[in-house]
C-alpha positions in Angstrom: 16.6 22.3 13.4 14.0 24.5 13.4 14.1 26.2 16.7 10.7 26.6 18.3 8.6 29.4 20.1 7.8 27.0 22.9 11.1 26.4 23.9 11.8 29.7 25.6 8.7 29.3 27.8 9.4 26.2 28.9 12.8 27.3 29.5 11.3 29.9 31.4 9.2 28.1 33.6 11.9 25.2 34.2 12.8 27.7 37.1 9.3 27.1 39.2 9.3 24.0 40.9 5.9 22.9 38.9 6.0 20.3 36.4 6.0 20.9 32.9 3.4 19.4 31.0 3.7 19.9 27.2 0.4 18.8 25.3 -0.4 18.1 21.6 -0.6 15.6 18.6 1.4 13.2 17.2 3.8 14.4 15.1 4.1 17.5 16.0 7.8 17.5 17.9 7.1 16.8 21.9 10.0 14.4 21.9 12.2 16.3 19.6 11.7 19.5 22.0 12.6 17.3 25.1 15.8 16.0 23.1 16.7 19.8 22.3 15.9 21.1 25.7 17.9 17.9 27.6 20.8 18.7 25.2 20.7 22.5 25.3 19.7 23.2 28.9 21.2 19.9 30.9 23.8 18.7 29.4 25.9 18.8 32.6 23.2 17.5 34.5 21.8 13.9 35.6 18.7 13.6 33.2 16.6 10.2 33.2 14.2 10.1 30.3 11.6 7.5 29.7 9.7 7.4 26.7 6.2 5.2 28.0 5.6 3.7 24.3 8.3 1.3 25.4 7.2 -1.5 27.5 10.3 -1.5 29.7 10.4 2.2 30.2 6.8 2.3 31.1 6.5 -0.5 33.4 10.1 1.0 35.0 8.1 4.2 35.8 4.5 3.0 36.3 4.6 2.6 40.0 3.4 5.0 43.2 5.9 3.2 45.4 7.8 5.9 46.9 10.7 3.5 47.7 10.5 2.4 43.9 10.5 5.9 42.9 13.5 7.3 45.3 15.6 4.4 43.8 14.5 5.4 40.4 15.4 8.8 40.2 18.6 8.9 42.9 20.8 11.8 41.8 19.0 12.9 39.2 18.5 16.7 38.7 15.6 16.2 35.7 13.1 13.6 35.2 11.8 13.7 31.2 8.6 11.1 30.8 7.5 11.0 27.4 3.9 10.2 26.2 2.8 9.8 30.0 -1.1 9.0 29.2 0.3 5.6 28.9 0.8 5.5 32.6 -1.9 3.8 34.4 -2.1 6.6 37.1 0.4 9.3 35.9 -1.2 12.0 38.1 -0.5 10.0 40.7 3.1 8.9 39.8 4.0 12.4 39.2 2.0 13.5 42.1 4.2 11.6 44.7 7.6 12.5 42.4 7.0 16.4 42.8 5.5 16.3 46.6 8.2 14.0 47.8 11.7 14.0 45.9 13.8 17.5 44.7 13.6 16.5 40.8 12.5 18.5 37.9 9.7 17.2 35.8 8.8 17.3 32.1 5.9 15.2 30.6 4.4 14.8 27.4 1.2 13.5 26.1 -0.2 13.2 23.1 -3.7 12.2 23.7 -4.1 15.6 25.5 -8.0 15.3 26.6 -6.9 11.9 28.4 -4.1 12.8 29.9 -5.4 16.1 31.5 -8.4 14.1 32.8 -5.8 11.7 34.2 -3.6 14.6 36.4 -6.4 16.8 37.2 -7.6 15.6 40.5 -4.1 14.5 42.1 -2.1 17.2 40.4 -4.3 20.5 40.8 -2.0 23.3 41.4 1.2 21.2 40.8 1.9 21.6 36.9 2.0 24.0 33.9 1.0 22.5 30.5 1.9 24.1 27.1 0.2 22.6 23.8 3.0 22.1 20.8 1.3 22.7 17.8 2.5 21.7 14.1 5.6 25.0 13.0 3.8 28.4 13.0 4.6 30.4 10.4 7.3 32.4 12.5 8.6 29.5 13.5 9.5 28.6 9.5 9.3 32.1 7.4 13.0 31.9 7.0 12.9 28.3 6.1 10.0 28.8 3.3 11.6 29.0 -0.4 8.2 27.9 -2.3 5.0 29.4 0.2 2.9 27.6 -2.3 4.2 23.9 -1.5 4.0 24.9 1.8 0.6 26.0 2.0 -0.6 22.3 0.2 1.7 19.9 2.1 1.2 21.7 5.8 3.2 22.4 9.0 3.8 19.3 10.7 7.6 19.0 11.3 8.5 15.7 9.2 6.5 16.8 6.3 7.6 19.9 6.1 11.5 18.3 6.4 10.8 16.0 3.1 12.4 17.7 -0.1 10.2 15.4 -2.4 6.9 16.5 -2.7 5.9 12.2 -3.4 7.6 11.6 -0.4 5.2 14.5 1.6 2.1 12.8 0.0 3.4 9.6 1.1 3.7 10.4 4.6 0.7 12.5 4.6 -1.3 9.6 3.7 -0.3 7.2 6.2 -0.5 9.9 8.7 -4.4 10.5 8.0 -4.5 6.1 7.3 -3.3 6.0 11.4 -5.0 8.8 12.6 -8.2 7.4 11.2 -7.3 3.5 12.3 -6.9 4.9 15.9 -9.7 6.8 16.4 -11.9 4.1 14.8 -10.7 1.6 17.0 -10.9 4.2 20.0 -14.5 4.4 19.0 -15.2 0.7 19.4 -13.3 0.6 22.5 -15.8 3.2 24.2 -18.8 1.9 23.0 
């Protein structure tokens, strides 16, 4: 695994009470970073992880009931909420946890504009946000054996780690196709 520069900044901020919000495009490694933080720094602590892409996880955490959130997080030291923008009211849910429970929270979101809009009022002064980008040159410089291929195929983590050029091309085509379809459907739904 290639270490991410953002990891050490997040680790330093874990000492604050603030909610840590990791934003970034799809496929840049937010979930991988969450798992790394969980395994590296919280192996002896009780961690609760929700992936809001999964309906059961989303339904479990998608509440503003203090009673339900207390039951859910009993004896939990750290709460991870992956893809928090999928919650109906992520700002209010996180605010209730932050204000009433003694739990460290790290949340991620792929739709950073949408998530920040949903969080801004409820969480004013309660969170720090970080943006995770595809690999930076300094993150992968020791891993690069062929700079030309890296420039051609880019710095997205999955693409970078794929060995065969044909597989890199296939992944990039699928990624662009999914992103284009997602963008078009989002424009149609807002029209």
